[in-house]
C-alpha positions as CSV (number, residue, x, y, z in Angstrom):
1,M,95.2,-90.1,116.0
2,G,93.6,-93.1,114.0
3,S,97.3,-93.6,111.8
4,R,98.5,-95.3,115.6
5,F,95.7,-97.8,115.3
6,K,97.2,-101.0,114.7
7,G,94.7,-104.1,114.3
8,W,95.1,-107.3,115.8
9,S,94.1,-110.4,114.9
10,A,92.1,-113.5,117.5
11,D,95.2,-115.1,118.5
12,E,96.7,-111.7,119.1
13,L,94.1,-111.0,121.7
14,H,95.7,-110.3,125.3
15,D,93.7,-112.0,128.5
16,D,92.6,-109.2,130.0
17,Y,90.4,-108.1,126.9
18,R,89.1,-111.8,126.4
19,A,88.0,-111.7,130.3
20,G,86.6,-108.3,129.5
21,K,84.5,-109.1,126.8
22,G,83.4,-112.7,129.0
23,E,82.1,-110.9,131.8
24,A,80.5,-108.2,129.6
25,V,79.0,-111.0,128.0
26,R,77.5,-112.9,130.7
27,L,76.2,-109.7,132.1
28,L,74.7,-108.5,128.7
29,L,73.9,-111.0,126.6
30,R,73.1,-114.4,127.3
31,G,69.8,-114.3,127.4
32,A,68.6,-117.0,130.1
33,P,65.3,-116.4,132.8
34,K,67.6,-116.4,135.3
35,R,69.8,-113.2,133.8
36,G,67.2,-111.4,133.0
37,A,67.3,-109.1,135.5
38,V,71.0,-108.2,135.6
39,R,71.0,-108.0,132.0
40,A,67.9,-105.3,131.9
41,R,70.1,-102.8,134.1
42,Y,72.1,-101.6,131.0
43,V,71.0,-100.6,127.9
44,A,71.2,-97.9,125.7
45,S,67.4,-97.5,125.0
46,P,63.6,-98.1,126.4
47,R,63.6,-101.2,124.6
48,Q,65.7,-102.8,127.9
49,D,65.3,-106.6,127.1
50,T,66.1,-106.1,123.3
51,N,68.2,-103.4,122.7
52,I,71.6,-105.3,123.6
53,V,72.6,-107.3,120.1
54,G,76.0,-107.9,120.4
55,V,79.7,-107.7,122.6
56,G,82.9,-107.7,120.9
57,I,86.6,-106.3,120.7
58,G,87.2,-103.7,118.1
59,R,88.8,-100.3,118.1
60,R,87.5,-98.0,120.6
61,Y,85.8,-94.4,118.8
62,C,85.5,-90.9,120.7
63,D,83.6,-88.5,119.0
64,N,83.2,-90.7,115.9
65,K,86.5,-90.8,115.1
66,G,89.0,-93.3,115.8
67,S,91.4,-93.8,118.5
68,S,94.8,-95.9,118.9
69,E,92.7,-98.5,121.7
70,H,91.2,-101.3,121.2
71,A,87.8,-101.8,123.8
72,V,85.0,-104.5,124.6
73,R,82.0,-103.1,122.1
74,V,79.1,-103.4,123.0
75,Y,76.5,-103.1,120.1
76,V,72.9,-102.1,120.6
77,R,70.1,-101.8,117.8
78,R,69.2,-97.7,119.7
79,K,71.7,-95.8,121.2
80,L,70.9,-93.2,123.2
81,P,73.0,-89.0,124.1
82,K,74.0,-90.5,127.6
83,S,71.8,-87.6,129.1
84,Q,68.7,-89.7,128.1
85,V,70.5,-92.9,129.8
86,G,70.0,-92.6,133.3
87,K,70.4,-95.5,135.7
88,H,70.3,-97.8,132.1
89,K,73.8,-96.5,131.1
90,I,76.4,-99.0,130.5
91,P,79.5,-99.6,132.5
92,E,82.6,-97.3,131.2
93,H,84.9,-100.9,132.2
94,F,84.3,-104.3,132.2
95,D,87.1,-106.1,134.2
96,G,89.3,-102.7,133.7
97,I,88.9,-102.9,130.0
98,R,87.1,-99.3,128.4
99,T,83.7,-100.3,127.1
100,D,82.1,-98.2,123.5
101,V,78.9,-98.7,122.8
102,I,78.1,-98.8,119.0
103,E,74.4,-98.1,117.0
104,T,74.4,-101.2,114.4
105,G,70.8,-102.1,114.7
106,A,68.9,-105.8,114.5
107,F,70.7,-108.6,112.7
108,R,69.1,-110.8,110.3
109,A,69.8,-113.2,109.0
110,L,70.2,-112.0,104.9
111,G,68.2,-115.2,103.2
112,K,65.1,-114.0,101.8
113,G,63.9,-110.4,99.3
114,I,65.3,-110.4,95.8
115,K,65.9,-107.1,93.7
116,A,68.1,-108.0,90.5
117,A,67.4,-111.3,89.3
118,Q,70.2,-113.6,88.8
119,A,70.7,-115.6,85.6
120,R,71.2,-119.4,85.5
121,T,75.5,-119.3,84.8
122,R,77.6,-122.3,83.7
123,P,80.0,-123.0,85.1
124,L,79.9,-122.2,88.9
125,R,81.6,-119.9,90.2
126,S,81.4,-117.4,93.2
127,G,78.9,-114.8,93.1
128,L,75.9,-116.3,91.9
129,S,72.5,-116.7,93.3
130,I,72.0,-120.3,94.9
131,G,69.0,-121.8,97.0
132,F,67.2,-125.1,97.9
133,A,64.1,-126.7,95.3
134,S,60.9,-126.4,97.2
135,A,57.8,-126.2,96.0
136,E,56.8,-123.8,99.0
137,D,59.6,-122.1,101.3
138,F,61.8,-119.6,98.8
139,V,65.1,-119.0,99.9
140,V,68.0,-117.1,98.1
141,G,71.7,-116.8,99.5
142,T,75.1,-116.5,97.6
143,I,78.0,-119.1,96.5
144,A,80.4,-117.9,98.7
145,A,83.1,-120.6,96.9
146,I,84.0,-123.8,94.9
147,V,85.0,-126.2,97.3
148,L,87.2,-129.5,97.0
149,R,87.8,-132.5,99.4
150,G,89.4,-135.2,97.7
151,A,87.5,-135.6,94.1
152,D,84.8,-134.7,95.2
153,R,83.3,-130.8,94.8
154,F,81.0,-128.7,96.4
155,V,79.7,-125.5,96.6
156,L,80.0,-123.6,100.3
157,G,77.4,-121.7,102.0
158,N,75.1,-121.3,105.0
159,N,73.1,-123.5,106.9
160,H,69.9,-120.9,106.4
161,V,70.2,-120.5,102.4
162,L,71.2,-124.5,101.5
163,A,69.5,-126.3,104.9
164,F,66.8,-124.3,105.8
165,E,67.5,-123.8,109.2
166,N,68.0,-127.4,110.2
167,S,65.0,-128.6,108.0
168,L,66.5,-130.4,105.2
169,P,67.9,-133.4,105.0
170,P,71.5,-134.5,102.6
171,G,70.4,-134.9,99.2
172,T,67.4,-132.0,99.1
173,P,68.7,-130.6,96.0
174,I,70.1,-127.1,95.1
175,L,69.4,-124.7,92.2
176,Q,71.6,-122.5,90.2
177,P,70.0,-119.9,90.5
178,S,67.8,-120.2,93.3
179,R,63.6,-120.5,92.8
180,L,63.5,-116.5,93.8
181,D,65.6,-116.0,90.7
182,N,63.3,-118.1,88.8
183,G,65.7,-121.3,89.0
184,Q,64.1,-124.5,87.9
185,N,64.4,-128.0,90.2
186,G,65.4,-130.2,86.7
187,T,67.2,-127.6,84.3
188,D,68.6,-125.4,86.8
189,R,69.8,-128.6,89.8
190,I,73.6,-128.5,90.2
191,G,73.7,-131.2,93.2
192,A,72.5,-131.7,96.3
193,L,72.8,-130.5,99.9
194,T,75.8,-132.8,101.7
195,E,76.4,-131.8,105.3
196,F,75.6,-128.5,107.3
197,V,76.3,-127.5,110.7
198,R,74.0,-127.2,113.0
199,L,72.4,-124.4,114.2
200,E,71.6,-123.7,118.0
201,P,69.7,-121.2,121.0
202,F,73.2,-119.8,122.2
203,G,76.9,-121.1,121.3
204,N,77.0,-121.5,117.2
205,K,80.5,-120.8,115.7
206,M,79.3,-120.6,112.0
207,D,76.1,-120.5,109.9
208,A,77.3,-123.1,107.2
209,A,76.7,-125.7,104.4
210,I,77.9,-127.7,101.6
211,A,76.3,-129.4,99.1
212,R,78.1,-131.6,96.3
213,I,77.9,-130.9,92.7
214,A,76.9,-132.9,89.7
215,P,79.4,-134.3,88.0
216,Q,78.3,-133.2,84.7
217,I,78.2,-130.0,86.2
218,A,81.3,-127.6,85.0
219,V,83.1,-125.3,88.2
220,T,85.5,-122.5,87.9
221,A,87.4,-120.0,90.3
222,G,87.0,-116.5,90.1
223,F,83.6,-114.3,91.2
224,A,80.7,-114.1,88.2
225,H,81.4,-110.4,88.8
226,G,84.2,-109.5,89.4
227,P,88.4,-110.6,89.8
228,R,89.9,-114.3,91.0
229,L,91.5,-115.1,94.4
230,A,95.3,-114.5,94.5
231,S,95.6,-117.7,96.6
232,G,92.6,-119.8,98.0
233,L,94.5,-120.0,101.4
234,S,92.9,-118.1,104.1
235,L,94.2,-115.0,105.4
236,P,93.5,-114.3,109.6
237,A,91.3,-111.5,110.1
238,V,92.4,-108.2,111.7
239,T,90.7,-105.1,113.2
240,G,91.0,-102.2,110.7
241,M,91.9,-105.1,107.7
242,R,90.0,-103.6,104.4
243,I,87.9,-106.0,103.1
244,T,85.7,-106.6,99.8
245,K,82.7,-108.9,99.0
246,L,80.3,-110.1,96.2
247,G,77.1,-111.0,96.5
248,R,74.2,-111.8,94.4
249,T,71.7,-108.9,95.6
250,T,74.6,-105.7,96.0
251,G,77.7,-106.9,93.3
252,R,80.6,-105.7,95.4
253,T,81.0,-103.6,98.2
254,D,83.8,-102.9,100.7
255,G,84.9,-102.0,103.7
256,R,86.9,-103.1,107.3
257,I,86.3,-105.4,109.7
258,D,85.4,-103.5,112.8
259,D,85.7,-106.5,115.2
260,I,87.2,-109.5,115.5
261,S,85.5,-111.8,118.3
262,V,82.2,-110.4,118.8
263,D,79.7,-112.7,120.1
264,V,75.7,-111.6,118.7
265,A,72.1,-112.7,118.6
266,V,70.9,-113.0,114.8
267,D,67.2,-112.8,113.7
268,F,66.7,-116.2,111.7
269,G,63.1,-117.4,110.4
270,S,62.5,-120.1,112.6
271,G,64.1,-117.9,116.1
272,Q,66.9,-116.1,117.5
273,F,70.1,-117.8,117.6
274,V,73.6,-116.2,119.2
275,F,76.6,-116.6,117.7
276,E,80.3,-116.5,118.9
277,D,83.7,-114.9,117.6
278,Q,82.7,-113.9,114.6
279,L,83.7,-111.3,112.2
280,M,82.2,-107.4,112.6
281,L,82.3,-106.1,108.9
282,R,81.6,-102.5,108.5
283,A,80.7,-100.5,105.2
284,S,82.9,-97.8,103.7
285,S,80.0,-96.5,102.3
286,A,76.1,-96.8,102.7
287,S,75.6,-101.2,103.7
288,F,77.7,-103.9,103.0
289,S,75.2,-106.5,102.0
290,D,71.3,-107.0,101.6
291,D,69.0,-109.7,101.6
292,G,71.0,-112.3,99.2
293,D,73.8,-111.8,99.9
294,S,74.2,-114.8,102.8
295,G,77.2,-116.6,102.0
296,A,79.4,-114.0,100.1
297,L,83.1,-115.0,100.8
298,V,84.7,-111.8,101.8
299,V,87.7,-111.5,100.2
300,A,91.0,-109.0,102.2
301,T,91.0,-106.7,99.4
302,T,94.8,-105.5,99.1
303,Q,95.9,-109.3,99.4
304,K,93.3,-111.0,97.6
305,R,92.6,-114.1,99.4
306,P,89.7,-115.5,101.8
307,V,88.9,-113.9,105.1
308,G,85.6,-114.5,106.3
309,L,82.0,-116.2,105.4
310,L,79.0,-113.3,105.4
311,F,75.8,-114.7,106.9
312,A,73.7,-112.4,108.3
313,G,73.6,-107.8,108.7
314,A,72.1,-105.4,109.5
315,E,71.8,-101.5,109.0
316,S,75.2,-100.5,109.0
317,H,76.9,-103.4,109.7
318,A,77.2,-107.0,108.6
319,L,78.4,-110.4,110.3
320,A,80.5,-113.3,109.1
321,T,82.8,-116.1,110.2
322,P,86.3,-116.2,110.1
323,I,87.0,-118.3,106.7
324,D,89.2,-121.4,108.0
325,R,86.7,-122.1,110.6
326,V,84.5,-122.8,108.1
327,L,87.0,-124.7,106.0
328,A,88.4,-127.1,108.8
329,A,84.4,-127.9,109.7
330,F,83.8,-129.6,106.5
331,G,87.4,-130.7,105.6
332,V,87.7,-128.4,102.2
333,T,89.7,-126.1,100.4
334,I,88.9,-123.4,98.4
335,L,89.3,-123.5,94.5
336,A,91.3,-121.0,93.1
């Protein structure tokens, strides 16, 4: 049954699937108080008000086996057997499109915690530890890529890693490695925060920022512990696509794209933010990412071209923004 499945890119989504997803998002995910009563009707665990974390479009599974169909996928923190759900059962269809309920746990920004410390590395490259200089706050993430705009060079990463969830001004020193990896302001300063896309309670399209690299800092293409890209040109994400990421904490992990248009609520240090039309990633084994991997570049395994910018994870899944959207927002290209 799995061999008959044909993945879709975002451009190939049929209008009826978009409509079905839109209806599910309106009823299940939007957190406005006036919709609270409606949202609470459709849950899959006793935590009625918080259990649903996302809605998207991806492959439908039956008895843990992939079918040949796409479905409106409802992501929950905890999934119960149908016999225990009762009146709170999620509808089998939204606007005529079949649904599938997927347990993921809660999604969180991957910006705290420390495992194996990452070293100071020059030239700069993808996959290295990075963070902002502060005497009080500690956040660590991953350099997604070295990106170019004219003659200027930047590191690409997440807002929550480089701009501390909108709270830091342009010009804030950026360190490699991060302070959590023993980076020191001065000797390990590689540049300064330049731009970030603001995070808002609803309607977020990305968690992204860039920092201009100082002229004396050398850079190179490729990853800290892995191969170079075949091309810096982005590749459209497709459901079922095999992917790889190289992050600061977990190194290389492999998986597949499960969803190419998920709207999802993510827990950050300053509150919860809802993102629209993101990529849902699922690891081939164990987990796809961990704290400190935020900002890792997601790459198509076969084509070795960039697909997404990682920014959050849960127990079994992770989230990324289509990389072409991020590059367009800053007007940059990837050094490859």
